[in-house]
Biopython code that builds the backbone (N, CA, C, O; Angstrom):
import numpy as np
from Bio.PDB.StructureBuilder import StructureBuilder

atoms = [
    (1, "UNK", "N", (194.705, -34.836, 128.577)),
    (1, "UNK", "CA", (193.314, -35.181, 128.505)),
    (1, "UNK", "C", (193.098, -36.564, 129.131)),
    (1, "UNK", "O", (192.147, -36.761, 129.887)),
    (2, "UNK", "N", (193.974, -37.513, 128.819)),
    (2, "UNK", "CA", (193.836, -38.854, 129.384)),
    (2, "UNK", "C", (194.014, -38.823, 130.898)),
    (2, "UNK", "O", (193.312, -39.521, 131.629)),
    (3, "UNK", "N", (194.959, -38.006, 131.360)),
    (3, "UNK", "CA", (195.247, -37.917, 132.786)),
    (3, "UNK", "C", (194.005, -37.518, 133.574)),
    (3, "UNK", "O", (193.776, -38.009, 134.679)),
    (4, "UNK", "N", (193.202, -36.618, 132.993)),
    (4, "UNK", "CA", (192.008, -36.122, 133.675)),
    (4, "UNK", "C", (190.734, -36.810, 133.186)),
    (4, "UNK", "O", (189.633, -36.405, 133.558)),
    (5, "UNK", "N", (190.872, -37.834, 132.367)),
    (5, "UNK", "CA", (189.768, -38.620, 131.825)),
    (5, "UNK", "C", (188.732, -37.739, 131.112)),
    (5, "UNK", "O", (187.527, -37.930, 131.279)),
    (6, "UNK", "N", (189.205, -36.786, 130.327)),
    (6, "UNK", "CA", (188.323, -35.908, 129.562)),
    (6, "UNK", "C", (188.103, -36.498, 128.179)),
    (6, "UNK", "O", (189.045, -36.950, 127.528)),
    (7, "UNK", "N", (186.859, -36.490, 127.737)),
    (7, "UNK", "CA", (186.538, -37.003, 126.407)),
    (7, "UNK", "C", (186.221, -35.878, 125.433)),
    (7, "UNK", "O", (186.011, -36.122, 124.245)),
    (8, "UNK", "N", (186.185, -34.652, 125.930)),
    (8, "UNK", "CA", (185.936, -33.498, 125.064)),
    (8, "UNK", "C", (186.768, -32.326, 125.554)),
    (8, "UNK", "O", (187.199, -32.282, 126.707)),
    (9, "UNK", "N", (186.984, -31.384, 124.655)),
    (9, "UNK", "CA", (187.780, -30.216, 125.007)),
    (9, "UNK", "C", (186.962, -29.329, 125.956)),
    (9, "UNK", "O", (185.779, -29.100, 125.701)),
    (10, "UNK", "N", (187.551, -28.831, 127.029)),
    (10, "UNK", "CA", (186.792, -27.979, 127.954)),
    (10, "UNK", "C", (186.290, -26.711, 127.260)),
    (10, "UNK", "O", (186.909, -26.221, 126.316)),
    (11, "UNK", "N", (185.177, -26.196, 127.735)),
    (11, "UNK", "CA", (184.600, -24.985, 127.163)),
    (11, "UNK", "C", (185.387, -23.759, 127.620)),
    (11, "UNK", "O", (185.978, -23.741, 128.700)),
    (12, "UNK", "N", (185.376, -22.736, 126.763)),
    (12, "UNK", "CA", (186.106, -21.502, 127.041)),
    (12, "UNK", "C", (185.676, -20.896, 128.379)),
    (12, "UNK", "O", (186.524, -20.505, 129.181)),
    (13, "UNK", "N", (184.379, -20.818, 128.623)),
    (13, "UNK", "CA", (183.874, -20.224, 129.864)),
    (13, "UNK", "C", (184.387, -20.941, 131.096)),
    (13, "UNK", "O", (184.720, -20.308, 132.098)),
    (14, "UNK", "N", (184.450, -22.263, 131.022)),
    (14, "UNK", "CA", (184.923, -23.044, 132.156)),
    (14, "UNK", "C", (186.410, -22.791, 132.398)),
    (14, "UNK", "O", (186.846, -22.633, 133.538)),
    (15, "UNK", "N", (187.182, -22.753, 131.312)),
    (15, "UNK", "CA", (188.616, -22.481, 131.447)),
    (15, "UNK", "C", (188.853, -21.096, 132.038)),
    (15, "UNK", "O", (189.712, -20.921, 132.903)),
    (16, "UNK", "N", (188.084, -20.107, 131.564)),
    (16, "UNK", "CA", (188.231, -18.741, 132.081)),
    (16, "UNK", "C", (187.846, -18.691, 133.558)),
    (16, "UNK", "O", (188.505, -18.026, 134.357)),
    (17, "UNK", "N", (186.780, -19.394, 133.910)),
    (17, "UNK", "CA", (186.318, -19.424, 135.293)),
    (17, "UNK", "C", (187.373, -20.052, 136.206)),
    (17, "UNK", "O", (187.497, -19.681, 137.373)),
    (18, "UNK", "N", (188.118, -20.989, 135.669)),
    (18, "UNK", "CA", (189.178, -21.651, 136.433)),
    (18, "UNK", "C", (190.483, -20.856, 136.420)),
    (18, "UNK", "O", (191.494, -21.294, 136.968)),
    (19, "UNK", "N", (190.447, -19.683, 135.788)),
    (19, "UNK", "CA", (191.646, -18.852, 135.737)),
    (19, "UNK", "C", (192.679, -19.328, 134.734)),
    (19, "UNK", "O", (193.858, -19.003, 134.873)),
    (20, "UNK", "N", (192.274, -20.086, 133.728)),
    (20, "UNK", "CA", (193.212, -20.639, 132.756)),
    (20, "UNK", "C", (193.134, -19.912, 131.424)),
    (20, "UNK", "O", (192.930, -20.526, 130.377)),
    (21, "UNK", "N", (193.299, -18.595, 131.478)),
    (21, "UNK", "CA", (193.340, -17.790, 130.252)),
    (21, "UNK", "C", (194.508, -18.210, 129.367)),
    (21, "UNK", "O", (194.448, -18.089, 128.144)),
    (22, "UNK", "N", (195.565, -18.703, 129.996)),
    (22, "UNK", "CA", (196.730, -19.139, 129.231)),
    (22, "UNK", "C", (196.363, -20.263, 128.265)),
    (22, "UNK", "O", (196.834, -20.287, 127.128)),
    (23, "UNK", "N", (195.526, -21.189, 128.715)),
    (23, "UNK", "CA", (195.106, -22.286, 127.842)),
    (23, "UNK", "C", (194.208, -21.760, 126.726)),
    (23, "UNK", "O", (194.339, -22.170, 125.573)),
    (24, "UNK", "N", (193.297, -20.850, 127.073)),
    (24, "UNK", "CA", (192.404, -20.261, 126.068)),
    (24, "UNK", "C", (193.222, -19.565, 124.990)),
    (24, "UNK", "O", (192.967, -19.748, 123.800)),
    (25, "UNK", "N", (194.210, -18.762, 125.403)),
    (25, "UNK", "CA", (195.050, -18.050, 124.431)),
    (25, "UNK", "C", (195.860, -19.025, 123.574)),
    (25, "UNK", "O", (196.026, -18.811, 122.373)),
    (26, "UNK", "N", (196.356, -20.084, 124.187)),
    (26, "UNK", "CA", (197.115, -21.085, 123.429)),
    (26, "UNK", "C", (196.221, -21.776, 122.399)),
    (26, "UNK", "O", (196.649, -22.037, 121.275)),
    (27, "UNK", "N", (194.993, -22.067, 122.783)),
    (27, "UNK", "CA", (194.051, -22.701, 121.845)),
    (27, "UNK", "C", (193.791, -21.779, 120.665)),
    (27, "UNK", "O", (193.776, -22.229, 119.519)),
    (28, "UNK", "N", (193.586, -20.488, 120.934)),
    (28, "UNK", "CA", (193.356, -19.538, 119.838)),
    (28, "UNK", "C", (194.588, -19.410, 118.941)),
    (28, "UNK", "O", (194.459, -19.274, 117.724)),
    (29, "UNK", "N", (195.785, -19.455, 119.540)),
    (29, "UNK", "CA", (197.018, -19.396, 118.743)),
    (29, "UNK", "C", (197.127, -20.591, 117.807)),
    (29, "UNK", "O", (197.708, -20.492, 116.726)),
    (30, "UNK", "N", (196.569, -21.711, 118.223)),
    (30, "UNK", "CA", (196.650, -22.940, 117.433)),
    (30, "UNK", "C", (195.475, -23.118, 116.475)),
    (30, "UNK", "O", (195.312, -24.187, 115.887)),
    (31, "UNK", "N", (194.662, -22.084, 116.317)),
    (31, "UNK", "CA", (193.582, -22.149, 115.333)),
    (31, "UNK", "C", (192.178, -22.192, 115.895)),
    (31, "UNK", "O", (191.218, -22.263, 115.128)),
    (32, "UNK", "N", (192.025, -22.153, 117.199)),
    (32, "UNK", "CA", (190.697, -22.138, 117.806)),
    (32, "UNK", "C", (190.281, -23.490, 118.356)),
    (32, "UNK", "O", (190.937, -24.507, 118.134)),
    (33, "UNK", "N", (189.182, -23.470, 119.073)),
    (33, "UNK", "CA", (188.706, -24.665, 119.758)),
    (33, "UNK", "C", (188.380, -25.804, 118.794)),
    (33, "UNK", "O", (188.732, -26.954, 119.057)),
    (34, "UNK", "N", (187.710, -25.495, 117.674)),
    (34, "UNK", "CA", (187.346, -26.542, 116.707)),
    (34, "UNK", "C", (188.581, -27.217, 116.134)),
    (34, "UNK", "O", (188.647, -28.442, 116.032)),
    (35, "UNK", "N", (189.553, -26.402, 115.765)),
    (35, "UNK", "CA", (190.774, -26.917, 115.160)),
    (35, "UNK", "C", (191.553, -27.795, 116.140)),
    (35, "UNK", "O", (192.007, -28.882, 115.784)),
    (36, "UNK", "N", (191.702, -27.321, 117.362)),
    (36, "UNK", "CA", (192.452, -28.074, 118.368)),
    (36, "UNK", "C", (191.727, -29.376, 118.707)),
    (36, "UNK", "O", (192.362, -30.423, 118.833)),
    (37, "UNK", "N", (190.410, -29.317, 118.855)),
    (37, "UNK", "CA", (189.640, -30.526, 119.173)),
    (37, "UNK", "C", (189.775, -31.561, 118.059)),
    (37, "UNK", "O", (189.940, -32.750, 118.330)),
    (38, "UNK", "N", (189.705, -31.109, 116.808)),
    (38, "UNK", "CA", (189.829, -32.029, 115.671)),
    (38, "UNK", "C", (191.202, -32.691, 115.651)),
    (38, "UNK", "O", (191.310, -33.896, 115.422)),
    (39, "UNK", "N", (192.255, -31.904, 115.891)),
    (39, "UNK", "CA", (193.605, -32.476, 115.886)),
    (39, "UNK", "C", (193.818, -33.445, 117.034)),
    (39, "UNK", "O", (194.585, -34.400, 116.910)),
    (40, "UNK", "N", (193.142, -33.203, 118.155)),
    (40, "UNK", "CA", (193.280, -34.091, 119.312)),
    (40, "UNK", "C", (192.351, -35.299, 119.218)),
    (40, "UNK", "O", (192.482, -36.257, 119.979)),
    (41, "UNK", "N", (191.414, -35.240, 118.278)),
    (41, "UNK", "CA", (190.476, -36.345, 118.120)),
    (41, "UNK", "C", (189.425, -36.421, 119.215)),
    (41, "UNK", "O", (188.976, -37.506, 119.584)),
    (42, "UNK", "N", (189.033, -35.258, 119.735)),
    (42, "UNK", "CA", (188.006, -35.222, 120.784)),
    (42, "UNK", "C", (186.837, -34.344, 120.337)),
    (42, "UNK", "O", (186.943, -33.585, 119.373)),
    (43, "UNK", "N", (185.729, -34.462, 121.051)),
    (43, "UNK", "CA", (184.540, -33.669, 120.755)),
    (43, "UNK", "C", (184.710, -32.232, 121.236)),
    (43, "UNK", "O", (185.617, -31.909, 122.003)),
    (44, "UNK", "N", (183.798, -31.376, 120.752)),
    (44, "UNK", "CA", (183.826, -29.962, 121.124)),
    (44, "UNK", "C", (183.054, -29.653, 122.398)),
    (44, "UNK", "O", (183.169, -28.539, 122.910)),
    (45, "UNK", "N", (182.279, -30.579, 122.931)),
    (45, "UNK", "CA", (181.501, -30.348, 124.146)),
    (45, "UNK", "C", (180.486, -29.230, 123.944)),
    (45, "UNK", "O", (180.311, -28.378, 124.815)),
    (46, "UNK", "N", (179.827, -29.235, 122.804)),
    (46, "UNK", "CA", (178.790, -28.238, 122.522)),
    (46, "UNK", "C", (177.429, -28.807, 122.873)),
    (46, "UNK", "O", (177.172, -30.001, 122.723)),
    (47, "UNK", "N", (176.569, -27.924, 123.341)),
    (47, "UNK", "CA", (175.190, -28.324, 123.566)),
    (47, "UNK", "C", (174.476, -28.324, 122.227)),
    (47, "UNK", "O", (174.668, -27.420, 121.413)),
    (48, "UNK", "N", (173.671, -29.315, 122.005)),
    (48, "UNK", "CA", (172.895, -29.393, 120.774)),
    (48, "UNK", "C", (171.654, -28.521, 120.914)),
    (48, "UNK", "O", (171.028, -28.485, 121.973)),
    (49, "UNK", "N", (171.300, -27.817, 119.832)),
    (49, "UNK", "CA", (170.054, -27.059, 119.831)),
    (49, "UNK", "C", (168.893, -28.031, 119.787)),
    (49, "UNK", "O", (168.899, -29.007, 119.035)),
    (50, "UNK", "N", (167.913, -27.746, 120.598)),
    (50, "UNK", "CA", (166.719, -28.582, 120.575)),
    (50, "UNK", "C", (165.932, -28.267, 119.314)),
    (50, "UNK", "O", (165.799, -27.107, 118.925)),
    (51, "UNK", "N", (165.424, -29.287, 118.694)),
    (51, "UNK", "CA", (164.596, -29.113, 117.508)),
    (51, "UNK", "C", (163.137, -29.056, 117.948)),
    (51, "UNK", "O", (162.613, -30.022, 118.503)),
    (52, "UNK", "N", (162.494, -27.939, 117.703)),
    (52, "UNK", "CA", (161.095, -27.767, 118.074)),
    (52, "UNK", "C", (160.223, -28.201, 116.908)),
    (52, "UNK", "O", (160.405, -27.728, 115.786)),
    (53, "UNK", "N", (159.277, -29.098, 117.166)),
    (53, "UNK", "CA", (158.416, -29.613, 116.117)),
    (53, "UNK", "C", (157.373, -28.623, 115.644)),
    (53, "UNK", "O", (157.039, -28.585, 114.460)),
    (54, "UNK", "N", (156.853, -27.815, 116.571)),
    (54, "UNK", "CA", (155.804, -26.869, 116.206)),
    (54, "UNK", "C", (155.742, -25.745, 117.230)),
    (54, "UNK", "O", (156.326, -25.825, 118.310)),
    (55, "UNK", "N", (155.017, -24.697, 116.860)),
    (55, "UNK", "CA", (154.819, -23.591, 117.800)),
    (55, "UNK", "C", (154.016, -24.065, 119.005)),
    (55, "UNK", "O", (154.253, -23.610, 120.125)),
    (56, "UNK", "N", (153.076, -24.966, 118.788)),
    (56, "UNK", "CA", (152.261, -25.480, 119.895)),
    (56, "UNK", "C", (153.138, -26.204, 120.916)),
    (56, "UNK", "O", (152.905, -26.100, 122.120)),
    (57, "UNK", "N", (154.140, -26.934, 120.440)),
    (57, "UNK", "CA", (155.074, -27.622, 121.340)),
    (57, "UNK", "C", (155.833, -26.609, 122.200)),
    (57, "UNK", "O", (156.063, -26.846, 123.386)),
    (58, "UNK", "N", (156.217, -25.492, 121.605)),
    (58, "UNK", "CA", (156.921, -24.440, 122.348)),
    (58, "UNK", "C", (155.996, -23.851, 123.404)),
    (58, "UNK", "O", (156.406, -23.649, 124.547)),
    (59, "UNK", "N", (154.746, -23.574, 123.026)),
    (59, "UNK", "CA", (153.779, -23.008, 123.975)),
    (59, "UNK", "C", (153.572, -23.959, 125.156)),
    (59, "UNK", "O", (153.539, -23.521, 126.305)),
    (60, "UNK", "N", (153.433, -25.247, 124.879)),
    (60, "UNK", "CA", (153.251, -26.229, 125.952)),
    (60, "UNK", "C", (154.461, -26.251, 126.880)),
    (60, "UNK", "O", (154.310, -26.336, 128.099)),
    (61, "UNK", "N", (155.655, -26.173, 126.309)),
    (61, "UNK", "CA", (156.873, -26.172, 127.121)),
    (61, "UNK", "C", (156.979, -24.885, 127.939)),
    (61, "UNK", "O", (157.415, -24.914, 129.090)),
    (62, "UNK", "N", (156.583, -23.756, 127.347)),
    (62, "UNK", "CA", (156.587, -22.484, 128.079)),
    (62, "UNK", "C", (155.606, -22.526, 129.247)),
    (62, "UNK", "O", (155.922, -22.056, 130.340)),
    (63, "UNK", "N", (154.423, -23.084, 129.022)),
    (63, "UNK", "CA", (153.431, -23.195, 130.101)),
    (63, "UNK", "C", (153.938, -24.115, 131.209)),
    (63, "UNK", "O", (153.738, -23.834, 132.390)),
    (64, "UNK", "N", (154.594, -25.215, 130.830)),
    (64, "UNK", "CA", (155.168, -26.119, 131.829)),
    (64, "UNK", "C", (156.253, -25.404, 132.629)),
    (64, "UNK", "O", (156.357, -25.575, 133.844)),
    (65, "UNK", "N", (157.061, -24.600, 131.933)),
    (65, "UNK", "CA", (158.098, -23.821, 132.613)),
    (65, "UNK", "C", (157.458, -22.858, 133.610)),
    (65, "UNK", "O", (157.921, -22.726, 134.743)),
    (66, "UNK", "N", (156.393, -22.188, 133.179)),
    (66, "UNK", "CA", (155.719, -21.224, 134.048)),
    (66, "UNK", "C", (155.111, -21.911, 135.267)),
    (66, "UNK", "O", (155.158, -21.369, 136.372)),
    (67, "UNK", "N", (154.541, -23.102, 135.075)),
    (67, "UNK", "CA", (153.990, -23.862, 136.203)),
    (67, "UNK", "C", (155.099, -24.246, 137.179)),
    (67, "UNK", "O", (154.957, -24.081, 138.391)),
    (68, "UNK", "N", (156.202, -24.759, 136.638)),
    (68, "UNK", "CA", (157.315, -25.222, 137.474)),
    (68, "UNK", "C", (158.007, -24.077, 138.197)),
    (68, "UNK", "O", (158.478, -24.244, 139.322)),
    (69, "UNK", "N", (158.070, -22.909, 137.552)),
    (69, "UNK", "CA", (158.775, -21.781, 138.167)),
    (69, "UNK", "C", (157.883, -20.985, 139.108)),
    (69, "UNK", "O", (158.356, -20.074, 139.787)),
    (70, "UNK", "N", (156.599, -21.319, 139.153)),
    (70, "UNK", "CA", (155.692, -20.602, 140.043)),
    (70, "UNK", "C", (155.273, -19.250, 139.524)),
    (70, "UNK", "O", (154.825, -18.409, 140.304)),
    (71, "UNK", "N", (155.402, -19.011, 138.234)),
    (71, "UNK", "CA", (155.033, -17.716, 137.656)),
    (71, "UNK", "C", (153.566, -17.394, 137.900)),
    (71, "UNK", "O", (153.205, -16.243, 138.142)),
    (72, "UNK", "N", (152.726, -18.417, 137.834)),
    (72, "UNK", "CA", (151.295, -18.184, 138.029)),
    (72, "UNK", "C", (151.008, -17.719, 139.448)),
    (72, "UNK", "O", (150.108, -16.909, 139.669)),
    (73, "UNK", "N", (151.775, -18.231, 140.413)),
    (73, "UNK", "CA", (151.581, -17.832, 141.805)),
    (73, "UNK", "C", (151.996, -16.387, 142.037)),
    (73, "UNK", "O", (151.482, -15.732, 142.943)),
    (74, "UNK", "N", (152.916, -15.888, 141.229)),
    (74, "UNK", "CA", (153.430, -14.527, 141.392)),
    (74, "UNK", "C", (152.624, -13.514, 140.590)),
    (74, "UNK", "O", (152.974, -12.334, 140.558)),
    (75, "UNK", "N", (151.560, -13.954, 139.947)),
    (75, "UNK", "CA", (150.742, -13.044, 139.158)),
    (75, "UNK", "C", (151.350, -12.688, 137.818)),
    (75, "UNK", "O", (150.944, -11.701, 137.206)),
    (76, "UNK", "N", (152.306, -13.459, 137.349)),
    (76, "UNK", "CA", (152.988, -13.168, 136.089)),
    (76, "UNK", "C", (152.440, -14.007, 134.937)),
    (76, "UNK", "O", (152.993, -13.986, 133.837)),
    (77, "UNK", "N", (151.353, -14.748, 135.182)),
    (77, "UNK", "CA", (150.856, -15.688, 134.185)),
    (77, "UNK", "C", (150.185, -15.010, 132.996)),
    (77, "UNK", "O", (149.872, -15.679, 132.012)),
    (78, "UNK", "N", (149.959, -13.710, 133.061)),
    (78, "UNK", "CA", (149.320, -13.008, 131.950)),
    (78, "UNK", "C", (150.270, -12.834, 130.773)),
    (78, "UNK", "O", (149.835, -12.519, 129.665)),
    (79, "UNK", "N", (151.563, -13.036, 131.006)),
    (79, "UNK", "CA", (152.578, -12.848, 129.965)),
    (79, "UNK", "C", (153.521, -14.041, 129.934)),
    (79, "UNK", "O", (153.717, -14.727, 130.937)),
    (80, "UNK", "N", (154.098, -14.274, 128.761)),
    (80, "UNK", "CA", (155.149, -15.286, 128.656)),
    (80, "UNK", "C", (156.380, -14.797, 129.412)),
    (80, "UNK", "O", (156.548, -13.590, 129.590)),
    (81, "UNK", "N", (157.246, -15.710, 129.861)),
    (81, "UNK", "CA", (158.476, -15.292, 130.536)),
    (81, "UNK", "C", (159.377, -14.493, 129.594)),
    (81, "UNK", "O", (159.336, -14.670, 128.376)),
    (82, "UNK", "N", (160.180, -13.621, 130.173)),
    (82, "UNK", "CA", (161.124, -12.835, 129.381)),
    (82, "UNK", "C", (162.333, -13.694, 129.033)),
    (82, "UNK", "O", (162.541, -14.762, 129.607)),
    (83, "UNK", "N", (163.117, -13.213, 128.094)),
    (83, "UNK", "CA", (164.356, -13.898, 127.716)),
    (83, "UNK", "C", (165.280, -14.027, 128.932)),
    (83, "UNK", "O", (165.887, -15.076, 129.149)),
    (84, "UNK", "N", (165.381, -12.954, 129.722)),
    (84, "UNK", "CA", (166.243, -12.972, 130.908)),
    (84, "UNK", "C", (165.777, -14.024, 131.910)),
    (84, "UNK", "O", (166.599, -14.713, 132.515)),
    (85, "UNK", "N", (164.465, -14.150, 132.087)),
    (85, "UNK", "CA", (163.943, -15.159, 133.011)),
    (85, "UNK", "C", (164.263, -16.570, 132.515)),
    (85, "UNK", "O", (164.667, -17.434, 133.294)),
    (86, "UNK", "N", (164.081, -16.791, 131.227)),
    (86, "UNK", "CA", (164.349, -18.119, 130.659)),
    (86, "UNK", "C", (165.829, -18.467, 130.743)),
    (86, "UNK", "O", (166.191, -19.561, 131.177)),
    (87, "UNK", "N", (166.686, -17.534, 130.327)),
    (87, "UNK", "CA", (168.127, -17.805, 130.359)),
    (87, "UNK", "C", (168.632, -17.928, 131.785)),
    (87, "UNK", "O", (169.512, -18.742, 132.064)),
    (88, "UNK", "N", (168.078, -17.122, 132.697)),
    (88, "UNK", "CA", (168.470, -17.194, 134.103)),
    (88, "UNK", "C", (168.129, -18.535, 134.732)),
    (88, "UNK", "O", (168.788, -18.976, 135.673)),
    (89, "UNK", "N", (167.095, -19.179, 134.205)),
    (89, "UNK", "CA", (166.680, -20.487, 134.705)),
    (89, "UNK", "C", (167.340, -21.626, 133.930)),
    (89, "UNK", "O", (166.999, -22.793, 134.121)),
    (90, "UNK", "N", (168.286, -21.280, 133.053)),
    (90, "UNK", "CA", (168.990, -22.304, 132.286)),
    (90, "UNK", "C", (168.193, -22.836, 131.107)),
    (90, "UNK", "O", (168.468, -23.937, 130.629)),
    (91, "UNK", "N", (167.219, -22.089, 130.633)),
    (91, "UNK", "CA", (166.393, -22.527, 129.510)),
    (91, "UNK", "C", (166.651, -21.677, 128.273)),
    (91, "UNK", "O", (165.729, -21.090, 127.707)),
    (92, "UNK", "N", (167.911, -21.617, 127.863)),
    (92, "UNK", "CA", (168.273, -20.884, 126.647)),
    (92, "UNK", "C", (167.589, -21.499, 125.429)),
    (92, "UNK", "O", (167.357, -20.812, 124.434)),
    (93, "UNK", "N", (167.263, -22.800, 125.505)),
    (93, "UNK", "CA", (166.558, -23.446, 124.395)),
    (93, "UNK", "C", (165.183, -22.817, 124.184)),
    (93, "UNK", "O", (164.760, -22.605, 123.047)),
    (94, "UNK", "N", (164.491, -22.520, 125.279)),
    (94, "UNK", "CA", (163.188, -21.866, 125.166)),
    (94, "UNK", "C", (163.330, -20.416, 124.725)),
    (94, "UNK", "O", (162.518, -19.921, 123.944)),
    (95, "UNK", "N", (164.354, -19.738, 125.218)),
    (95, "UNK", "CA", (164.594, -18.353, 124.798)),
    (95, "UNK", "C", (164.837, -18.309, 123.293)),
    (95, "UNK", "O", (164.351, -17.408, 122.608)),
    (96, "UNK", "N", (165.580, -19.268, 122.785)),
    (96, "UNK", "CA", (165.846, -19.352, 121.347)),
    (96, "UNK", "C", (164.550, -19.610, 120.580)),
    (96, "UNK", "O", (164.317, -19.014, 119.528)),
    (97, "UNK", "N", (163.706, -20.500, 121.110)),
    (97, "UNK", "CA", (162.435, -20.812, 120.445)),
    (97, "UNK", "C", (161.535, -19.587, 120.384)),
    (97, "UNK", "O", (160.871, -19.358, 119.373)),
    (98, "UNK", "N", (161.506, -18.795, 121.459)),
    (98, "UNK", "CA", (160.696, -17.573, 121.465)),
    (98, "UNK", "C", (161.232, -16.605, 120.420)),
    (98, "UNK", "O", (160.460, -15.959, 119.712)),
    (99, "UNK", "N", (162.544, -16.504, 120.325)),
    (99, "UNK", "CA", (163.150, -15.636, 119.312)),
    (99, "UNK", "C", (162.817, -16.144, 117.908)),
    (99, "UNK", "O", (162.516, -15.353, 117.014)),
    (100, "UNK", "N", (162.871, -17.448, 117.719)),
    (100, "UNK", "CA", (162.642, -18.049, 116.404)),
    (100, "UNK", "C", (161.203, -17.847, 115.928)),
    (100, "UNK", "O", (160.973, -17.434, 114.791)),
    (101, "UNK", "N", (160.240, -18.139, 116.796)),
    (101, "UNK", "CA", (158.836, -18.093, 116.389)),
    (101, "UNK", "C", (158.175, -16.736, 116.623)),
    (101, "UNK", "O", (157.150, -16.427, 116.016)),
    (102, "UNK", "N", (158.761, -15.931, 117.500)),
    (102, "UNK", "CA", (158.207, -14.610, 117.767)),
    (102, "UNK", "C", (157.363, -14.587, 119.034)),
    (102, "UNK", "O", (156.473, -15.414, 119.228)),
    (103, "UNK", "N", (157.666, -13.625, 119.880)),
    (103, "UNK", "CA", (156.988, -13.488, 121.167)),
    (103, "UNK", "C", (155.491, -13.244, 120.982)),
    (103, "UNK", "O", (154.668, -13.855, 121.663)),
    (104, "UNK", "N", (155.146, -12.353, 120.064)),
    (104, "UNK", "CA", (153.730, -12.015, 119.849)),
    (104, "UNK", "C", (152.939, -13.221, 119.357)),
    (104, "UNK", "O", (151.840, -13.487, 119.845)),
    (105, "UNK", "N", (153.494, -13.948, 118.393)),
    (105, "UNK", "CA", (152.800, -15.114, 117.844)),
    (105, "UNK", "C", (152.603, -16.190, 118.909)),
    (105, "UNK", "O", (151.532, -16.792, 118.991)),
    (106, "UNK", "N", (153.628, -16.434, 119.724)),
    (106, "UNK", "CA", (153.515, -17.443, 120.775)),
    (106, "UNK", "C", (152.549, -16.994, 121.863)),
    (106, "UNK", "O", (151.788, -17.804, 122.391)),
    (107, "UNK", "N", (152.574, -15.703, 122.203)),
    (107, "UNK", "CA", (151.637, -15.175, 123.201)),
    (107, "UNK", "C", (150.201, -15.369, 122.739)),
    (107, "UNK", "O", (149.341, -15.802, 123.506)),
    (108, "UNK", "N", (149.956, -15.047, 121.483)),
    (108, "UNK", "CA", (148.607, -15.193, 120.925)),
    (108, "UNK", "C", (148.160, -16.652, 120.963)),
    (108, "UNK", "O", (147.029, -16.949, 121.346)),
    (109, "UNK", "N", (149.044, -17.554, 120.567)),
    (109, "UNK", "CA", (148.728, -18.977, 120.564)),
    (109, "UNK", "C", (148.460, -19.490, 121.984)),
    (109, "UNK", "O", (147.641, -20.387, 122.184)),
    (110, "UNK", "N", (149.158, -18.911, 122.965)),
    (110, "UNK", "CA", (148.992, -19.316, 124.360)),
    (110, "UNK", "C", (147.799, -18.634, 125.023)),
    (110, "UNK", "O", (147.445, -18.955, 126.157)),
    (111, "UNK", "N", (147.182, -17.691, 124.312)),
    (111, "UNK", "CA", (146.048, -16.964, 124.876)),
    (111, "UNK", "C", (146.467, -15.929, 125.902)),
    (111, "UNK", "O", (145.730, -15.649, 126.847)),
    (112, "UNK", "N", (147.649, -15.361, 125.719)),
    (112, "UNK", "CA", (148.183, -14.355, 126.640)),
    (112, "UNK", "C", (148.430, -13.055, 125.898)),
    (112, "UNK", "O", (148.532, -13.023, 124.672)),
    (113, "UNK", "N", (148.522, -11.989, 126.668)),
    (113, "UNK", "CA", (148.848, -10.687, 126.096)),
    (113, "UNK", "C", (150.354, -10.604, 125.879)),
    (113, "UNK", "O", (151.119, -10.969, 126.772)),
    (114, "UNK", "N", (150.800, -10.133, 124.712)),
    (114, "UNK", "CA", (152.248, -9.938, 124.532)),
    (114, "UNK", "C", (152.736, -8.781, 125.399)),
    (114, "UNK", "O", (152.001, -7.828, 125.656)),
    (115, "UNK", "N", (153.966, -8.879, 125.836)),
    (115, "UNK", "CA", (154.551, -7.773, 126.605)),
    (115, "UNK", "C", (154.751, -6.593, 125.678)),
    (115, "UNK", "O", (155.086, -6.754, 124.505)),
    (116, "UNK", "N", (154.543, -5.430, 126.210)),
    (116, "UNK", "CA", (154.773, -4.224, 125.428)),
    (116, "UNK", "C", (156.251, -3.875, 125.499)),
    (116, "UNK", "O", (156.868, -4.015, 126.555)),
    (117, "UNK", "N", (156.821, -3.427, 124.401)),
    (117, "UNK", "CA", (158.244, -3.101, 124.334)),
    (117, "UNK", "C", (158.563, -2.020, 125.351)),
    (117, "UNK", "O", (157.876, -1.002, 125.433)),
    (118, "UNK", "N", (159.615, -2.254, 126.127)),
    (118, "UNK", "CA", (160.086, -1.256, 127.084)),
    (118, "UNK", "C", (159.387, -1.292, 128.423)),
    (118, "UNK", "O", (159.693, -0.474, 129.290)),
    (119, "UNK", "N", (158.440, -2.229, 128.628)),
    (119, "UNK", "CA", (157.724, -2.265, 129.898)),
    (119, "UNK", "C", (158.259, -3.317, 130.851)),
    (119, "UNK", "O", (157.815, -3.397, 131.997)),
    (120, "UNK", "N", (159.208, -4.125, 130.394)),
    (120, "UNK", "CA", (159.753, -5.155, 131.267)),
    (120, "UNK", "C", (160.789, -4.541, 132.205)),
    (120, "UNK", "O", (161.383, -3.503, 131.913)),
    (121, "UNK", "N", (160.984, -5.200, 133.320)),
    (121, "UNK", "CA", (161.963, -4.723, 134.301)),
    (121, "UNK", "C", (163.356, -5.130, 133.876)),
    (121, "UNK", "O", (163.590, -6.280, 133.503)),
    (122, "UNK", "N", (164.255, -4.214, 133.929)),
    (122, "UNK", "CA", (165.654, -4.531, 133.636)),
    (122, "UNK", "C", (166.408, -4.562, 134.951)),
    (122, "UNK", "O", (166.436, -3.582, 135.695)),
    (123, "UNK", "N", (167.011, -5.693, 135.220)),
    (123, "UNK", "CA", (167.730, -5.832, 136.486)),
    (123, "UNK", "C", (169.208, -5.765, 136.263)),
    (123, "UNK", "O", (169.981, -5.864, 137.216)),
]
sb = StructureBuilder()
sb.init_structure("model")
sb.init_model(0)
sb.init_chain("A")
sb.init_seg("    ")
for serial, (resi, resn, name, xyz) in enumerate(atoms, 1):
    if name == "N":
        sb.init_residue(resn, " ", resi, " ")
    sb.init_atom(name, np.array(xyz, "f"), 0.0, 1.0, " ", f" {name:<3s}", serial, name[0])
structure = sb.get_structure()
């Protein structure tokens, strides 16, 4: 860790992407990522969940996302973005917020129609 100037244990996905399944398996043999990180005295390199203050804050962030992503230009502004769109854009925090507060409730608060189940495109 010192040799590579790492201050936290690498994430499983990154190790797998680098072809280092051997390290992943060794970590699991030693009790898992949390256990190994604690014994080494390093952080886990986890992303912190964003704390949403209110549903209105989520709606404002969703609208900002839609403006930035050009959703309104594509004629998609009548609906909130899908989970796949949010996660694909690296906004898992917003996808989590939509799951937490509910798509229908957030759509109503935003003045939009909720998507009907089964009508979204699956790619």
